[in-house]
N, C-alpha and C positions, 0 to 999 in steps of 0.2 A: 360261706363268708357273703353277706350282702354286699349290695353294690349303695353307698349312700348317696342321697343328694344332697346339694350344699347346703341346705337348710337342717339338715339331719347331722349337723356335724357335736352338738352334746351327745346327742345318743351314739355314735359312732365312736367316740371318744370313750364312753362308758361301756360297751360292750367288747371296744378293745382292752380295756384293763380287766374285764370278765375271761377274757381268752388267755392273756398272759395270766392270769390266776390259774387257771386250769389247766395249764400247761406246765405252771411250774409244781403244781399240785402232783401230776403226772409221772414227773421228773424225778419228784422227792415224794417219797410216801410219808415221811415223816412231817411234812408241812401240809396243816389243814387250814385251808383257805374257804371254807363252805360258811363260815359267817360273813367274811367278805363279800363274798360273790352275792351270797343273798342279799345283802346290802345293796349290794350294787345293782342287782334284778330290781329292787324298787327303786331304785334313785332311774333305771333305766324307765320302768313302766312311768313314771311321772314324770319325765322328759317328753314320752310319748304321747300321753294323756295331755301336756301343756301345748306341743309343737300342732298335734292334728287335731285340737280344738280350737283351733283359730287359723287353719291354712287359708291364704289370699287366692285368686283365683290362680294366678301363676303358678304358683305353689303346686294348686289342685291338678294343673297342666303338667307340671311335673313329674307326679306319681301316677298319672294318665299315661305317660308314655314312660315310664319304670322298665328298663330291660330285663327284669325279674316276674313281670307282672302276667298272668296267666293270660295265654293266649286261644284263640279259636279252637286251635288242636288239643288243648286242656281241656276246653269245655266239652268240646264233640265225645273226647277219650273216657270223658266221666261220665255224662249226662244221658250220652245215645249209645244204645244197645244195635246190634246190627247195623251199624254204620255204613254204606255202602255209597263212596264217593262216584258222583258224576263229572264226567270233565267234557269242555269242548260246547262252543257254540252252533255249532253245526256250520257255520258259516266262513271262522277266518281260522279259530286257534285257540288253544288252552290258555288261561288266565290264572296262574296260579295265584295271585292276590285274593281273588273271591273264591270259595271253598262253598261246593253245594254238593248234596247226598240226601239219600234217603233212610231213615231206620227209625229204630224205636223209642219214643220217652216214656219211660215207665208203664211200658206194653203197647203203646198207642202208637199205630204209624203216622209220621211227621214226615214233610219235608223240611230240609236244614239248609241257611245259606249264612255263610260269615265270613269274616276277612279275617285274613292271615297276614301276621307283618314279620314274622319268621323271628328266630330267637338267636341267631349268629351271624356270621356275614354270609356265610354259603346261604343260609336258608331264607337270610332276610334279600339277599338278590334273586334268589328264584323266585319269591313272594313278591318283588318289587316293593318292599318296605309298605304291604298292605295298600297302596296305590293301585285302582284296578284300570285297566284299560278298556277300552268299548268292547272288546268281547267277553270280558269279566261279566258286565251289565247285560249282555246279549244272553251270557248263558244263566244268569239271575233269572233273564225274563222267561226262559226254557223251563227251568224247574220252577216257577210260578204256574206257567202255563200246564205244565206237567200235576203239579198239586190242584189245581180247579180241576182240570178233567178228572181225575180221580178222590176227588173230596176230603186232602190230606191238609190239616192244619200246616202251617208255615211257623217254624221259628229261622229269626234271624240275628245273627250276634255281629255288632257292628264295632270294628275297630280300625279307623283309617282318617290319617290325615286330610285325605280327600282324594280325587278322583286324580290319574297322573296326567300332567298337563303336557306331555311331550307333541313333538311335530307330529309321529306317526300318529298318535293317538287320535288328536286333532284331524287328522286328512281321513280317517276310517269313521269320525262321527262321533266324538266324546260326548258332547251335549245331546247329541238325539239318542244317542242309547242310553245315556242316563235320565232322560225324558221321559223315553219309553218305560223305561223299569220301574218309575215311579208311577205312568200311567199304570202299567200291569199290577202294580202293588194297590191301588183302587178299584179293580177290573173285577179280582178274585172274588169268590164268594164264596171263601173258606178262610179260616181266623188267621191273622196273622199277628204274631208277637212277638215285638223287638226289644233286644237288651242292647245298651251302650255299654260295652265292658271295657272300653277305653277312651280312646278320641273318636268324635263324631265330626267329622270334617265336610260341611259343605254339601252340595249336593251327592257328590260319593258316597255320602253316609245315608244322605234319606233318599238314595236310588232304591234302598232295601230296609228302610227304616219308616216307611208310610202302614204303620201296621193300628192296626184296633187298640193292642194295648201297645204303648213305647213305655221301659223303664229304663232307670239310668244306674250305675254302681255309683256309689257314693263319693267316690273320688274321681269318677269318669267326668269328660268334656264334651260339651254339644253345641259346636257352632258354625255361621254361615261362612267361617273362613279361618284360619289361623291365626293365634295372635301376631305371630311375626309377621305374615301377610297382611294382614290388618295394618300394622303398623308401618310396613312398607310402603300401602295406599296412601296410608293418612298421612305420614308424618317423612315417608321416603327415608325411615329408618328404623330397620329391624329391631334395631336393639331395646326400642322400647317397646319391646313385645309384652313385658309387667304393664305396663301402662294402659295398652290395649285390652289384655284379657280381664282388668278391672273394671274396662269399660264396658264392655261386650255381654256382662250378664251370660257368661257360659257354663258356670257350676251346675249341678243336680238340683240344688235349693233354689238357684234363680228358676231353672226352668221350669221347675213342679209349682212356685209361685205364678209363672205365667201362663200354665196351662198346656205347657209344649209337650211336656210328660207326663205319665200317670202314677208313676211313682217311682221311690229312691231304695234299694237295696243296700242295706248297710256292708260295710268293710269292716275288716277286721282292724284292731289298731294299729297304725302304722302303713296300711294299705294291702290290697288285696295280693302283692307279691309277699307279705308275711306268713299269710296261712291258705294258700290257694285252696285248698280240698274245702274250705268253711265257705269259701265267699262262692265257689261253683254249686256247693250243696244248698246255699242260701237262695242262689239264682234258680237252679231245679225246684225249686217249693214255690216262688214266686211264677215261674213258668207254668207249674202245674194249677197254681190258684186261677192262671187266666185261661187256660185253657177248658178248666171245667166251669168256670163261667160263659164261655163262649160258644164249645163245639155245640151243645145243643142246641144252637140259635140258626134261623133259618138263612139261607143264603145269601136272598135279599136284604136281609135284615143287616147280615153283618157286613153287607156292601156300602150299604145308606149310611149308616153309622161310621165307619169310617172315611166316608167322603167328607159327612156332616164335620166330623170332628178335626176335620186338616182347615174346609173353610171358613169355619168361624174363629181360628187361633188371630189374636189380635184384634179382635172386632170387639174385645168388652174391655180392653186397656186405656 
């Protein structure tokens, strides 16, 4: 069963009827519901095409946060062979919000960094809902340094509402850790390919997304702050998140227009959670194309192009 978003009620009603008909047919083999089911399935697709062709930014935010949307662990399991997790920042602790490791991507050795939100109460608490503390970013720095030392391309998968804003995180230097991680992304002489697979929230995202190539899934969002946070600051009213999302230009289409990202990866009709395998495969194809383009380039060129890419943002608007 799918978890339906509030704007998907027409879809949930139709799919509910299909489930009822299938149950009826299974209980009484003399009843043939195949024609009615086929008719309803056509209506479901039509409803999905209609709804998903005109999603507003707030609705896209909801899709990006969908509880059944594939997370880092799903991508890691399907895209990387011989994945060996690496833990700890060698200074304070292990932060499960950021997952790192070494593996092979279609036979090529790579370093991997990603944010994991978790998919049930226990795992969400373990991964702190994908909101990393300073040690998470210091772990990312350690992996970036290792990748640079051994000439390994870096693949980062971004999915966070933002870095953790708790007192302990601030006491241990949250802002400094984010800045150092961003700096390290700009210093390495290996390719960095980043994909926003869900939410890309603030410095918590860009700390591992300062890449040579940055891509977004079609219904992901990328912003300086969450819509709720922006509404709380601007109007002191978090219920105006929908209005904030509309004004912040957080969708993949907006960010591609502004030159913030390099490409958009299409999602299956109804969002990535409807067909995780196809969207993960499509993401792998995009990463493979970027690696083929970037891997032969000299380290100094990769570094300089990456720096120039981010320094030029906003100058031609």
